[in-house]
Backbone of each chain as nested JSON, in Angstrom:
{
  "chains": [
    {"id": "A", "residues": [
      {"number": 1, "name": "MET", "atoms": {"N": [150.005, 60.961, 178.946], "CA": [151.168, 61.846, 178.776], "C": [150.95, 62.704, 177.547]}},
      {"number": 2, "name": "PHE", "atoms": {"N": [151.294, 63.983, 177.654], "CA": [151.037, 64.903, 176.547], "C": [152.292, 65.694, 176.212]}},
      {"number": 3, "name": "PHE", "atoms": {"N": [152.299, 66.235, 174.973], "CA": [153.388, 67.146, 174.589], "C": [153.045, 68.551, 175.04]}},
      {"number": 4, "name": "GLY", "atoms": {"N": [154.072, 69.337, 175.347], "CA": [153.828, 70.742, 175.655], "C": [155.084, 71.535, 175.378]}},
      {"number": 5, "name": "ARG", "atoms": {"N": [154.925, 72.867, 175.426], "CA": [156.087, 73.745, 175.283], "C": [156.097, 74.692, 176.476]}},
      {"number": 6, "name": "VAL", "atoms": {"N": [157.243, 74.828, 177.131], "CA": [157.328, 75.709, 178.298], "C": [157.346, 77.15, 177.795]}},
      {"number": 7, "name": "ILE", "atoms": {"N": [156.351, 77.957, 178.229], "CA": [156.286, 79.339, 177.721], "C": [156.433, 80.353, 178.845]}},
      {"number": 8, "name": "GLY", "atoms": {"N": [156.641, 79.876, 180.069], "CA": [156.831, 80.854, 181.152], "C": [156.843, 80.199, 182.513]}},
      {"number": 9, "name": "THR", "atoms": {"N": [156.888, 81.007, 183.556], "CA": [156.982, 80.514, 184.931], "C": [156.039, 81.294, 185.821]}},
      {"number": 10, "name": "ILE", "atoms": {"N": [155.555, 80.604, 186.879], "CA": [154.649, 81.24, 187.843], "C": [155.412, 81.411, 189.156]}},
      {"number": 11, "name": "TRP", "atoms": {"N": [155.253, 82.583, 189.809], "CA": [155.841, 82.786, 191.144], "C": [154.691, 82.907, 192.135]}},
      {"number": 12, "name": "ALA", "atoms": {"N": [154.772, 82.08, 193.219], "CA": [153.695, 82.116, 194.218], "C": [154.313, 81.85, 195.582]}},
      {"number": 13, "name": "THR", "atoms": {"N": [154.287, 82.857, 196.468], "CA": [154.871, 82.636, 197.782], "C": [153.854, 81.949, 198.69]}},
      {"number": 14, "name": "ARG", "atoms": {"N": [152.58, 82.399, 198.634], "CA": [151.558, 81.764, 199.481], "C": [151.009, 80.562, 198.723]}},
      {"number": 15, "name": "LYS", "atoms": {"N": [151.445, 79.355, 199.168], "CA": [151.004, 78.141, 198.465], "C": [151.087, 76.967, 199.424]}},
      {"number": 16, "name": "ASN", "atoms": {"N": [150.574, 75.83, 198.961], "CA": [150.595, 74.616, 199.768], "C": [152.058, 74.274, 200.104]}},
      {"number": 17, "name": "PRO", "atoms": {"N": [152.368, 73.939, 201.373], "CA": [153.755, 73.691, 201.765], "C": [154.465, 72.63, 200.93]}},
      {"number": 18, "name": "ALA", "atoms": {"N": [153.736, 71.647, 200.403], "CA": [154.393, 70.586, 199.62], "C": [154.976, 71.145, 198.325]}},
      {"number": 19, "name": "LEU", "atoms": {"N": [154.613, 72.374, 197.97], "CA": [155.121, 72.954, 196.711], "C": [156.345, 73.831, 196.938]}},
      {"number": 20, "name": "GLU", "atoms": {"N": [156.817, 73.895, 198.21], "CA": [158.012, 74.713, 198.496], "C": [159.151, 74.3, 197.566]}},
      {"number": 21, "name": "ASN", "atoms": {"N": [159.909, 75.279, 197.06], "CA": [161.101, 75.041, 196.225], "C": [160.829, 74.275, 194.933]}},
      {"number": 22, "name": "LEU", "atoms": {"N": [159.556, 74.151, 194.538], "CA": [159.269, 73.474, 193.259], "C": [158.965, 74.525, 192.2]}},
      {"number": 23, "name": "LYS", "atoms": {"N": [159.487, 74.297, 191.008], "CA": [159.252, 75.264, 189.937], "C": [157.876, 75.01, 189.322]}},
      {"number": 24, "name": "LEU", "atoms": {"N": [157.136, 76.101, 189.112], "CA": [155.815, 76.001, 188.473], "C": [155.931, 76.631, 187.087]}},
      {"number": 25, "name": "GLN", "atoms": {"N": [155.842, 75.798, 186.073], "CA": [156.039, 76.288, 184.698], "C": [154.691, 76.448, 183.995]}},
      {"number": 26, "name": "ILE", "atoms": {"N": [154.634, 77.43, 183.111], "CA": [153.442, 77.593, 182.26], "C": [153.7, 76.784, 180.995]}},
      {"number": 27, "name": "VAL", "atoms": {"N": [152.807, 75.839, 180.711], "CA": [153.01, 74.925, 179.581], "C": [151.892, 75.12, 178.567]}},
      {"number": 28, "name": "GLN", "atoms": {"N": [152.285, 75.339, 177.321], "CA": [151.307, 75.384, 176.23], "C": [151.218, 73.968, 175.63]}},
      {"number": 29, "name": "PRO", "atoms": {"N": [150.067, 73.259, 175.812], "CA": [149.936, 71.938, 175.205], "C": [150.113, 72.036, 173.685]}},
      {"number": 30, "name": "ILE", "atoms": {"N": [150.84, 71.066, 173.082], "CA": [151.017, 71.062, 171.619], "C": [150.752, 69.647, 171.105]}},
      {"number": 31, "name": "ASP", "atoms": {"N": [150.47, 69.544, 169.8], "CA": [150.268, 68.198, 169.226], "C": [151.618, 67.685, 168.716]}},
      {"number": 32, "name": "SER", "atoms": {"N": [151.63, 66.493, 168.139], "CA": [152.934, 65.897, 167.794], "C": [153.569, 66.637, 166.624]}},
      {"number": 33, "name": "GLY", "atoms": {"N": [152.785, 67.516, 165.977], "CA": [153.361, 68.376, 164.95], "C": [153.801, 69.692, 165.539]}},
      {"number": 34, "name": "ARG", "atoms": {"N": [153.783, 69.783, 166.861], "CA": [154.228, 70.943, 167.642], "C": [153.366, 72.186, 167.482]}},
      {"number": 35, "name": "SER", "atoms": {"N": [152.1, 72.067, 167.019], "CA": [151.277, 73.288, 167.01], "C": [150.371, 73.274, 168.239]}},
      {"number": 36, "name": "PRO", "atoms": {"N": [150.002, 74.492, 168.722], "CA": [149.258, 74.598, 169.989], "C": [147.983, 73.749, 169.965]}},
      {"number": 37, "name": "ALA", "atoms": {"N": [147.684, 73.127, 171.125], "CA": [146.499, 72.265, 171.19], "C": [145.851, 72.45, 172.554]}},
      {"number": 38, "name": "GLY", "atoms": {"N": [145.108, 73.54, 172.725], "CA": [144.399, 73.734, 173.991], "C": [144.97, 74.887, 174.801]}},
      {"number": 39, "name": "ALA", "atoms": {"N": [144.303, 75.143, 175.917], "CA": [144.669, 76.297, 176.757], "C": [145.918, 75.972, 177.577]}},
      {"number": 40, "name": "PRO", "atoms": {"N": [146.735, 76.975, 177.886], "CA": [147.918, 76.737, 178.716], "C": [147.533, 76.191, 180.091]}},
      {"number": 41, "name": "ILE", "atoms": {"N": [148.427, 75.373, 180.658], "CA": [148.223, 74.862, 182.014], "C": [149.483, 75.154, 182.826]}},
      {"number": 42, "name": "ILE", "atoms": {"N": [149.386, 74.901, 184.112], "CA": [150.539, 75.103, 184.992], "C": [150.991, 73.728, 185.482]}},
      {"number": 43, "name": "ALA", "atoms": {"N": [152.266, 73.415, 185.311], "CA": [152.764, 72.098, 185.72], "C": [154.001, 72.263, 186.598]}},
      {"number": 44, "name": "VAL", "atoms": {"N": [154.133, 71.352, 187.561], "CA": [155.333, 71.355, 188.404], "C": [156.477, 70.79, 187.569]}},
      {"number": 45, "name": "ASP", "atoms": {"N": [157.658, 71.377, 187.712], "CA": [158.811, 70.921, 186.923], "C": [159.919, 70.447, 187.86]}},
      {"number": 46, "name": "THR", "atoms": {"N": [160.113, 69.112, 187.909], "CA": [161.212, 68.594, 188.736], "C": [162.4, 68.222, 187.843]}},
      {"number": 47, "name": "ILE", "atoms": {"N": [162.239, 68.475, 186.505], "CA": [163.267, 68.041, 185.556], "C": [164.217, 69.196, 185.242]}},
      {"number": 48, "name": "GLY", "atoms": {"N": [163.678, 70.428, 185.293], "CA": [164.517, 71.587, 184.974], "C": [164.435, 71.958, 183.511]}},
      {"number": 49, "name": "ALA", "atoms": {"N": [163.211, 71.988, 182.984], "CA": [163.037, 72.353, 181.57], "C": [163.221, 73.855, 181.428]}},
      {"number": 50, "name": "GLY", "atoms": {"N": [163.824, 74.255, 180.309], "CA": [164.018, 75.683, 180.068], "C": [162.857, 76.238, 179.247]}},
      {"number": 51, "name": "SER", "atoms": {"N": [162.76, 77.564, 179.24], "CA": [161.691, 78.214, 178.485], "C": [161.854, 77.899, 177.004]}},
      {"number": 52, "name": "GLY", "atoms": {"N": [160.751, 77.594, 176.319], "CA": [160.798, 77.311, 174.898], "C": [161.007, 75.845, 174.583]}},
      {"number": 53, "name": "GLU", "atoms": {"N": [161.38, 75.058, 175.6], "CA": [161.675, 73.646, 175.321], "C": [160.384, 72.848, 175.148]}},
      {"number": 54, "name": "THR", "atoms": {"N": [160.455, 71.836, 174.272], "CA": [159.336, 70.909, 174.12], "C": [159.462, 69.849, 175.206]}},
      {"number": 55, "name": "ILE", "atoms": {"N": [158.353, 69.56, 175.871], "CA": [158.393, 68.632, 177.007], "C": [157.248, 67.621, 176.901]}},
      {"number": 56, "name": "CYS", "atoms": {"N": [157.303, 66.594, 177.775], "CA": [156.157, 65.719, 178.007], "C": [155.688, 65.985, 179.425]}},
      {"number": 57, "name": "TYR", "atoms": {"N": [154.358, 66.047, 179.6], "CA": [153.84, 66.229, 180.954], "C": [152.744, 65.192, 181.211]}},
      {"number": 58, "name": "ILE", "atoms": {"N": [152.513, 64.874, 182.501], "CA": [151.44, 63.955, 182.877], "C": [150.454, 64.713, 183.741]}},
      {"number": 59, "name": "THR", "atoms": {"N": [149.212, 64.187, 183.791], "CA": [148.164, 64.896, 184.547], "C": [147.59, 63.956, 185.608]}},
      {"number": 60, "name": "ALA", "atoms": {"N": [146.617, 64.45, 186.301], "CA": [145.906, 63.721, 187.36], "C": [146.839, 63.462, 188.543]}},
      {"number": 61, "name": "ARG", "atoms": {"N": [146.426, 62.556, 189.424], "CA": [147.139, 62.397, 190.68], "C": [148.541, 61.814, 190.467]}},
      {"number": 62, "name": "GLU", "atoms": {"N": [148.707, 61.112, 189.328], "CA": [150.048, 60.562, 189.048], "C": [151.088, 61.686, 188.99]}},
      {"number": 63, "name": "ALA", "atoms": {"N": [150.65, 62.901, 188.783], "CA": [151.598, 64.014, 188.678], "C": [152.31, 64.275, 190.007]}},
      {"number": 64, "name": "THR", "atoms": {"N": [151.817, 63.665, 191.1], "CA": [152.51, 63.904, 192.379], "C": [153.671, 62.92, 192.565]}},
      {"number": 65, "name": "ILE", "atoms": {"N": [153.754, 61.887, 191.74], "CA": [154.774, 60.839, 191.947], "C": [156.206, 61.385, 191.83]}},
      {"number": 66, "name": "PRO", "atoms": {"N": [156.485, 62.282, 190.869], "CA": [157.862, 62.809, 190.81], "C": [158.214, 63.739, 191.971]}},
      {"number": 67, "name": "LEU", "atoms": {"N": [157.245, 64.11, 192.802], "CA": [157.507, 65.156, 193.805], "C": [158.189, 64.579, 195.049]}},
      {"number": 68, "name": "PRO", "atoms": {"N": [159.032, 65.404, 195.715], "CA": [159.662, 64.947, 196.959], "C": [158.613, 64.584, 198.021]}},
      {"number": 69, "name": "ASP", "atoms": {"N": [157.504, 65.378, 198.066], "CA": [156.424, 65.077, 199.027], "C": [155.168, 64.791, 198.204]}},
      {"number": 70, "name": "ARG", "atoms": {"N": [154.765, 63.534, 198.144], "CA": [153.656, 63.168, 197.249], "C": [152.304, 63.617, 197.765]}},
      {"number": 71, "name": "PHE", "atoms": {"N": [152.222, 63.981, 199.059], "CA": [150.931, 64.479, 199.558], "C": [150.83, 65.947, 199.16]}},
      {"number": 72, "name": "ALA", "atoms": {"N": [150.586, 66.158, 197.862], "CA": [150.594, 67.53, 197.328], "C": [149.434, 67.69, 196.36]}},
      {"number": 73, "name": "PRO", "atoms": {"N": [148.762, 68.845, 196.389], "CA": [147.656, 69.091, 195.461], "C": [148.202, 69.496, 194.094]}},
      {"number": 74, "name": "VAL", "atoms": {"N": [148.714, 68.518, 193.353], "CA": [149.312, 68.795, 192.047], "C": [148.645, 67.889, 191.02]}},
      {"number": 75, "name": "ASP", "atoms": {"N": [148.211, 68.449, 189.877], "CA": [147.553, 67.592, 188.878], "C": [148.254, 67.651, 187.519]}},
      {"number": 76, "name": "ALA", "atoms": {"N": [149.492, 68.243, 187.49], "CA": [150.245, 68.23, 186.219], "C": [151.722, 68.364, 186.55]}},
      {"number": 77, "name": "ALA", "atoms": {"N": [152.556, 67.534, 185.9], "CA": [154.001, 67.58, 186.17], "C": [154.76, 67.268, 184.888]}},
      {"number": 78, "name": "ILE", "atoms": {"N": [155.853, 68.031, 184.684], "CA": [156.709, 67.777, 183.526], "C": [157.579, 66.565, 183.851]}},
      {"number": 79, "name": "VAL", "atoms": {"N": [157.602, 65.576, 182.96], "CA": [158.358, 64.349, 183.229], "C": [159.473, 64.106, 182.226]}},
      {"number": 80, "name": "ALA", "atoms": {"N": [159.514, 64.874, 181.126], "CA": [160.59, 64.632, 180.155], "C": [160.805, 65.867, 179.29]}},
      {"number": 81, "name": "ILE", "atoms": {"N": [162.048, 66.055, 178.848], "CA": [162.361, 67.09, 177.86], "C": [162.595, 66.363, 176.546]}},
      {"number": 82, "name": "VAL", "atoms": {"N": [161.844, 66.775, 175.52], "CA": [161.876, 66.029, 174.252], "C": [163.102, 66.422, 173.436]}},
      {"number": 83, "name": "ASP", "atoms": {"N": [163.881, 65.397, 172.984], "CA": [164.994, 65.657, 172.08], "C": [164.488, 65.678, 170.638]}},
      {"number": 84, "name": "ARG", "atoms": {"N": [163.683, 64.657, 170.313], "CA": [163.268, 64.545, 168.923], "C": [161.924, 63.815, 168.871]}},
      {"number": 85, "name": "ILE", "atoms": {"N": [161.073, 64.2, 167.933], "CA": [159.837, 63.447, 167.709], "C": [159.992, 62.779, 166.352]}},
      {"number": 86, "name": "ASP", "atoms": {"N": [159.951, 61.43, 166.37], "CA": [160.179, 60.701, 165.118], "C": [159.071, 61.057, 164.132]}},
      {"number": 87, "name": "PRO", "atoms": {"N": [159.437, 61.569, 162.93], "CA": [158.442, 62.046, 161.959], "C": [157.41, 61.006, 161.571]}},
      {"number": 88, "name": "GLU", "atoms": {"N": [157.785, 59.672, 161.419], "CA": [156.749, 58.725, 160.975], "C": [155.584, 58.714, 161.955]}},
      {"number": 89, "name": "VAL", "atoms": {"N": [155.921, 58.961, 163.263], "CA": [154.86, 58.895, 164.279], "C": [153.805, 59.957, 163.99]}},
      {"number": 90, "name": "ILE", "atoms": {"N": [154.202, 61.103, 163.409], "CA": [153.254, 62.224, 163.244], "C": [152.215, 61.883, 162.197]}},
      {"number": 91, "name": "GLU", "atoms": {"N": [152.67, 61.339, 161.022], "CA": [151.666, 61.111, 159.958], "C": [150.931, 59.798, 160.203]}},
      {"number": 92, "name": "THR", "atoms": {"N": [150.075, 59.779, 161.257], "CA": [149.312, 58.535, 161.46], "C": [148.281, 58.442, 160.341]}},
      {"number": 93, "name": "LYS", "atoms": {"N": [148.124, 57.25, 159.777], "CA": [147.217, 57.085, 158.605], "C": [145.778, 57.259, 159.042]}}
    ]},
    {"id": "B", "residues": [
      {"number": 1, "name": "MET", "atoms": {"N": [147.68, 72.252, 186.718], "CA": [146.783, 73.189, 187.42], "C": [146.296, 74.236, 186.433]}},
      {"number": 2, "name": "ILE", "atoms": {"N": [145.226, 74.931, 186.813], "CA": [144.744, 76.01, 185.948], "C": [144.864, 77.325, 186.698]}},
      {"number": 3, "name": "LEU", "atoms": {"N": [144.945, 78.385, 185.91], "CA": [145.037, 79.745, 186.422], "C": [143.622, 80.302, 186.499]}},
      {"number": 4, "name": "GLY", "atoms": {"N": [143.279, 80.958, 187.639], "CA": [141.933, 81.523, 187.738], "C": [141.909, 82.711, 188.662]}},
      {"number": 5, "name": "LYS", "atoms": {"N": [140.793, 83.452, 188.608], "CA": [140.624, 84.608, 189.507], "C": [139.421, 84.342, 190.382]}},
      {"number": 6, "name": "VAL", "atoms": {"N": [139.571, 84.583, 191.695], "CA": [138.462, 84.376, 192.629], "C": [137.46, 85.504, 192.426]}},
      {"number": 7, "name": "ILE", "atoms": {"N": [136.227, 85.162, 192.087], "CA": [135.231, 86.215, 191.816], "C": [134.088, 86.173, 192.807]}},
      {"number": 8, "name": "GLY", "atoms": {"N": [134.065, 85.197, 193.725], "CA": [132.959, 85.167, 194.681], "C": [133.01, 83.973, 195.586]}},
      {"number": 9, "name": "THR", "atoms": {"N": [131.993, 83.859, 196.43], "CA": [131.928, 82.819, 197.452], "C": [130.59, 82.112, 197.378]}},
      {"number": 10, "name": "VAL", "atoms": {"N": [130.581, 80.815, 197.682], "CA": [129.331, 80.055, 197.741], "C": [129.053, 79.701, 199.191]}},
      {"number": 11, "name": "TRP", "atoms": {"N": [127.83, 80.01, 199.658], "CA": [127.443, 79.627, 201.019], "C": [126.389, 78.534, 200.906]}},
      {"number": 12, "name": "ALA", "atoms": {"N": [126.558, 77.426, 201.643], "CA": [125.557, 76.35, 201.58], "C": [125.452, 75.722, 202.96]}},
      {"number": 13, "name": "THR", "atoms": {"N": [124.306, 75.905, 203.611], "CA": [124.171, 75.329, 204.946], "C": [123.829, 73.844, 204.826]}},
      {"number": 14, "name": "ARG", "atoms": {"N": [122.895, 73.475, 203.898], "CA": [122.566, 72.057, 203.74], "C": [123.513, 71.48, 202.698]}},
      {"number": 15, "name": "LYS", "atoms": {"N": [124.426, 70.609, 203.208], "CA": [125.437, 70.033, 202.303], "C": [125.96, 68.761, 202.943]}},
      {"number": 16, "name": "ASP", "atoms": {"N": [126.769, 68.047, 202.198], "CA": [127.373, 66.826, 202.721], "C": [128.146, 67.186, 204.0]}},
      {"number": 17, "name": "GLU", "atoms": {"N": [127.922, 66.416, 205.063], "CA": [128.524, 66.811, 206.352], "C": [130.055, 66.81, 206.294]}},
      {"number": 18, "name": "ASN", "atoms": {"N": [130.624, 66.072, 205.317], "CA": [132.088, 66.109, 205.203], "C": [132.602, 67.476, 204.777]}},
      {"number": 19, "name": "LEU", "atoms": {"N": [131.701, 68.32, 204.278], "CA": [132.138, 69.61, 203.725], "C": [132.037, 70.746, 204.737]}},
      {"number": 20, "name": "THR", "atoms": {"N": [131.622, 70.415, 205.977], "CA": [131.457, 71.507, 206.934], "C": [132.814, 72.172, 207.201]}},
      {"number": 21, "name": "GLY", "atoms": {"N": [132.75, 73.512, 207.402], "CA": [133.963, 74.257, 207.747], "C": [134.822, 74.649, 206.565]}},
      {"number": 22, "name": "MET", "atoms": {"N": [134.381, 74.315, 205.348], "CA": [135.212, 74.651, 204.187], "C": [134.704, 75.918, 203.51]}},
      {"number": 23, "name": "LYS", "atoms": {"N": [135.648, 76.637, 202.898], "CA": [135.28, 77.841, 202.164], "C": [135.219, 77.488, 200.682]}},
      {"number": 24, "name": "PHE", "atoms": {"N": [134.055, 77.758, 200.045], "CA": [133.901, 77.474, 198.616], "C": [134.017, 78.78, 197.851]}},
      {"number": 25, "name": "LEU", "atoms": {"N": [135.028, 78.873, 197.026], "CA": [135.216, 80.098, 196.248], "C": [134.929, 79.827, 194.775]}},
      {"number": 26, "name": "ILE", "atoms": {"N": [134.305, 80.814, 194.122], "CA": [134.028, 80.701, 192.689], "C": [135.264, 81.235, 191.974]}},
      {"number": 27, "name": "VAL", "atoms": {"N": [135.864, 80.392, 191.142], "CA": [137.082, 80.778, 190.435], "C": [136.794, 80.77, 188.939]}},
      {"number": 28, "name": "ARG", "atoms": {"N": [136.938, 81.916, 188.284], "CA": [136.772, 82.014, 186.832], "C": [138.137, 81.77, 186.202]}},
      {"number": 29, "name": "HIS", "atoms": {"N": [138.199, 80.877, 185.205], "CA": [139.476, 80.684, 184.51], "C": [139.902, 82.018, 183.911]}},
      {"number": 30, "name": "VAL", "atoms": {"N": [141.224, 82.264, 183.855], "CA": [141.733, 83.462, 183.176], "C": [142.809, 83.049, 182.178]}},
      {"number": 31, "name": "ASP", "atoms": {"N": [143.021, 83.914, 181.172], "CA": [144.113, 83.617, 180.237], "C": [145.392, 84.249, 180.799]}},
      {"number": 32, "name": "LEU", "atoms": {"N": [146.471, 84.2, 180.039], "CA": [147.767, 84.612, 180.584], "C": [147.873, 86.12, 180.746]}},
      {"number": 33, "name": "ASP", "atoms": {"N": [146.843, 86.844, 180.249], "CA": [146.793, 88.292, 180.487], "C": [145.769, 88.609, 181.568]}},
      {"number": 34, "name": "TYR", "atoms": {"N": [145.38, 87.557, 182.311], "CA": [144.425, 87.683, 183.418], "C": [143.021, 88.084, 182.953]}},
      {"number": 35, "name": "ARG", "atoms": {"N": [142.751, 87.958, 181.635], "CA": [141.388, 88.262, 181.16], "C": [140.487, 87.078, 181.505]}},
      {"number": 36, "name": "LEU", "atoms": {"N": [139.273, 87.402, 182.01], "CA": [138.342, 86.338, 182.414], "C": [137.915, 85.511, 181.202]}},
      {"number": 37, "name": "LYS", "atoms": {"N": [137.896, 84.165, 181.387], "CA": [137.38, 83.29, 180.323], "C": [136.002, 82.789, 180.774]}},
      {"number": 38, "name": "ASP", "atoms": {"N": [135.349, 81.994, 179.922], "CA": [133.975, 81.598, 180.25], "C": [133.922, 80.567, 181.373]}},
      {"number": 39, "name": "GLN", "atoms": {"N": [134.926, 79.613, 181.364], "CA": [134.786, 78.539, 182.35], "C": [134.98, 79.04, 183.772]}},
      {"number": 40, "name": "TYR", "atoms": {"N": [134.34, 78.323, 184.716], "CA": [134.566, 78.622, 186.132], "C": [134.57, 77.285, 186.874]}},
      {"number": 41, "name": "VAL", "atoms": {"N": [135.022, 77.349, 188.122], "CA": [134.918, 76.152, 188.96], "C": [134.662, 76.613, 190.39]}},
      {"number": 42, "name": "VAL", "atoms": {"N": [133.955, 75.816, 191.167], "CA": [133.818, 76.117, 192.592], "C": [134.887, 75.285, 193.289]}},
      {"number": 43, "name": "ALA", "atoms": {"N": [135.84, 75.971, 193.922], "CA": [136.986, 75.269, 194.512], "C": [137.043, 75.53, 196.007]}},
      {"number": 44, "name": "VAL", "atoms": {"N": [137.522, 74.542, 196.753], "CA": [137.704, 74.728, 198.194], "C": [139.01, 75.475, 198.4]}},
      {"number": 45, "name": "ASP", "atoms": {"N": [138.976, 76.475, 199.283], "CA": [140.182, 77.266, 199.535], "C": [141.046, 76.568, 200.582]}},
      {"number": 46, "name": "SER", "atoms": {"N": [142.362, 76.427, 200.284], "CA": [143.26, 75.836, 201.294], "C": [144.431, 76.759, 201.626]}},
      {"number": 47, "name": "VAL", "atoms": {"N": [144.432, 77.989, 201.04], "CA": [145.57, 78.881, 201.296], "C": [145.131, 80.291, 201.695]}},
      {"number": 48, "name": "GLY", "atoms": {"N": [143.853, 80.499, 201.982], "CA": [143.398, 81.818, 202.422], "C": [143.264, 82.818, 201.297]}},
      {"number": 49, "name": "ALA", "atoms": {"N": [142.757, 82.364, 200.146], "CA": [142.606, 83.259, 198.998], "C": [141.404, 84.164, 199.204]}},
      {"number": 50, "name": "GLY", "atoms": {"N": [141.505, 85.385, 198.654], "CA": [140.397, 86.332, 198.768], "C": [139.848, 86.686, 197.399]}},
      {"number": 51, "name": "VAL", "atoms": {"N": [138.67, 87.319, 197.384], "CA": [138.053, 87.697, 196.108], "C": [138.995, 88.652, 195.379]}},
      {"number": 52, "name": "GLY", "atoms": {"N": [139.148, 88.435, 194.071], "CA": [140.008, 89.3, 193.264], "C": [141.412, 88.764, 193.089]}},
      {"number": 53, "name": "GLU", "atoms": {"N": [141.796, 87.784, 193.919], "CA": [143.162, 87.26, 193.799], "C": [143.259, 86.247, 192.666]}},
      {"number": 54, "name": "VAL", "atoms": {"N": [144.415, 86.225, 192.0], "CA": [144.68, 85.227, 190.954], "C": [145.301, 84.02, 191.636]}},
      {"number": 55, "name": "VAL", "atoms": {"N": [144.739, 82.845, 191.348], "CA": [145.112, 81.631, 192.085], "C": [145.386, 80.471, 191.126]}},
      {"number": 56, "name": "LEU", "atoms": {"N": [145.948, 79.386, 191.688], "CA": [146.068, 78.129, 190.959], "C": [145.09, 77.141, 191.571]}},
      {"number": 57, "name": "VAL", "atoms": {"N": [144.425, 76.367, 190.689], "CA": [143.464, 75.364, 191.148], "C": [143.932, 73.998, 190.667]}},
      {"number": 58, "name": "ALA", "atoms": {"N": [144.015, 73.046, 191.592], "CA": [144.312, 71.657, 191.209], "C": [142.998, 70.893, 191.21]}},
      {"number": 59, "name": "SER", "atoms": {"N": [142.83, 70.01, 190.223], "CA": [141.542, 69.318, 190.089], "C": [141.718, 67.812, 190.161]}},
      {"number": 60, "name": "GLY", "atoms": {"N": [140.58, 67.118, 190.229], "CA": [140.593, 65.663, 190.284], "C": [140.982, 65.184, 191.675]}},
      {"number": 61, "name": "SER", "atoms": {"N": [141.469, 63.95, 191.765], "CA": [141.743, 63.428, 193.102], "C": [142.967, 64.104, 193.727]}},
      {"number": 62, "name": "SER", "atoms": {"N": [143.78, 64.786, 192.917], "CA": [144.883, 65.544, 193.513], "C": [144.346, 66.593, 194.482]}},
      {"number": 63, "name": "ALA", "atoms": {"N": [143.093, 67.021, 194.247], "CA": [142.526, 68.088, 195.074], "C": [142.335, 67.623, 196.519]}},
      {"number": 64, "name": "ARG", "atoms": {"N": [142.361, 66.31, 196.722], "CA": [142.168, 65.808, 198.108], "C": [143.492, 65.72, 198.853]}},
      {"number": 65, "name": "GLN", "atoms": {"N": [144.571, 66.137, 198.224], "CA": [145.895, 65.988, 198.842], "C": [146.281, 67.249, 199.616]}},
      {"number": 66, "name": "THR", "atoms": {"N": [145.396, 67.74, 200.478], "CA": [145.736, 68.834, 201.386], "C": [145.113, 68.479, 202.738]}},
      {"number": 67, "name": "ASP", "atoms": {"N": [145.591, 69.127, 203.809], "CA": [145.037, 68.826, 205.133], "C": [143.549, 69.173, 205.202]}},
      {"number": 68, "name": "VAL", "atoms": {"N": [143.167, 70.236, 204.451], "CA": [141.774, 70.707, 204.499], "C": [140.847, 69.73, 203.778]}},
      {"number": 69, "name": "THR", "atoms": {"N": [141.334, 69.11, 202.659], "CA": [140.414, 68.349, 201.794], "C": [140.666, 66.85, 201.84]}},
      {"number": 70, "name": "LYS", "atoms": {"N": [141.564, 66.414, 202.725], "CA": [141.904, 64.977, 202.783], "C": [140.649, 64.163, 203.082]}},
      {"number": 71, "name": "ASN", "atoms": {"N": [140.397, 63.119, 202.283], "CA": [139.24, 62.226, 202.454], "C": [137.905, 62.951, 202.41]}},
      {"number": 72, "name": "LYS", "atoms": {"N": [137.867, 64.072, 201.72], "CA": [136.608, 64.814, 201.605], "C": [136.125, 64.753, 200.158]}},
      {"number": 73, "name": "PRO", "atoms": {"N": [134.819, 64.922, 199.945], "CA": [134.294, 64.877, 198.577], "C": [134.597, 66.182, 197.845]}},
      {"number": 74, "name": "VAL", "atoms": {"N": [135.856, 66.373, 197.495], "CA": [136.291, 67.638, 196.876], "C": [137.12, 67.305, 195.646]}},
      {"number": 75, "name": "ASP", "atoms": {"N": [136.837, 67.966, 194.5], "CA": [137.639, 67.675, 193.297], "C": [138.3, 68.918, 192.726]}},
      {"number": 76, "name": "ALA", "atoms": {"N": [138.276, 70.026, 193.492], "CA": [138.992, 71.233, 193.031], "C": [139.401, 72.007, 194.272]}},
      {"number": 77, "name": "VAL", "atoms": {"N": [140.7, 72.336, 194.343], "CA": [141.197, 73.053, 195.527], "C": [142.115, 74.189, 195.082]}},
      {"number": 78, "name": "ILE", "atoms": {"N": [141.976, 75.331, 195.752], "CA": [142.905, 76.44, 195.505], "C": [144.137, 76.142, 196.349]}},
      {"number": 79, "name": "MET", "atoms": {"N": [145.312, 75.987, 195.702], "CA": [146.518, 75.565, 196.43], "C": [147.671, 76.546, 196.276]}},
      {"number": 80, "name": "ALA", "atoms": {"N": [147.435, 77.684, 195.591], "CA": [148.49, 78.707, 195.508], "C": [147.865, 80.034, 195.117]}},
      {"number": 81, "name": "ILE", "atoms": {"N": [148.475, 81.103, 195.59], "CA": [148.051, 82.449, 195.197], "C": [149.194, 83.025, 194.372]}},
      {"number": 82, "name": "VAL", "atoms": {"N": [148.864, 83.427, 193.133], "CA": [149.913, 83.814, 192.193], "C": [150.424, 85.219, 192.509]}},
      {"number": 83, "name": "ASP", "atoms": {"N": [151.778, 85.357, 192.624], "CA": [152.377, 86.675, 192.78], "C": [152.68, 87.273, 191.401]}},
      {"number": 84, "name": "LYS", "atoms": {"N": [153.27, 86.451, 190.527], "CA": [153.764, 86.993, 189.26], "C": [153.808, 85.911, 188.189]}},
      {"number": 85, "name": "LEU", "atoms": {"N": [153.578, 86.336, 186.951], "CA": [153.736, 85.444, 185.794], "C": [154.922, 85.957, 184.993]}},
      {"number": 86, "name": "ASP", "atoms": {"N": [155.851, 85.091, 184.639], "CA": [156.936, 85.467, 183.722], "C": [156.687, 84.749, 182.418]}},
      {"number": 87, "name": "LEU", "atoms": {"N": [156.39, 85.528, 181.345], "CA": [156.143, 84.897, 180.047], "C": [157.364, 85.09, 179.18]}},
      {"number": 88, "name": "SER", "atoms": {"N": [157.781, 84.036, 178.464], "CA": [159.03, 84.191, 177.725], "C": [158.784, 84.499, 176.257]}},
      {"number": 89, "name": "ASP", "atoms": {"N": [157.64, 83.97, 175.681], "CA": [157.589, 84.247, 174.211], "C": [156.62, 85.352, 173.876]}}
    ]}
  ]
}
């Protein structure tokens, strides 16, 4: 599971049928100090995260578990909207 | 998934027999301004993508979750053709 920030949305009409009515968000991976960490990815959003929100996302085939139809070619999904990151966690020794 | 642009096709007659009938497209990763990046991947097409189109590629075992790639030795599949990007920041 990784941290990310929602920075936009993708619109695609021609796509795999299992992705019908699912939101595809553009996520900028971030570290626990909230600075960018890697190239943006596209993740399915079944939670309803808004633009700019800090989120947690999962990758690989487990990303299909939140989906209504799990037989879907999806390798990233937003699973949580972050309220707060406890500061002690950031300064790992 | 990653964002990429289809830049070409791979033809291979001698290949694993499970791969017969599949279209292999060369997809170059792109950034959010559609500028080509260095990485590329050879992905199986499952939505009728053409050269020049901006697409989404799913990788790993998720790539086998389509009718075209089910139980096939495939780890990257084109599963959407991008119409539009909305960037907020």
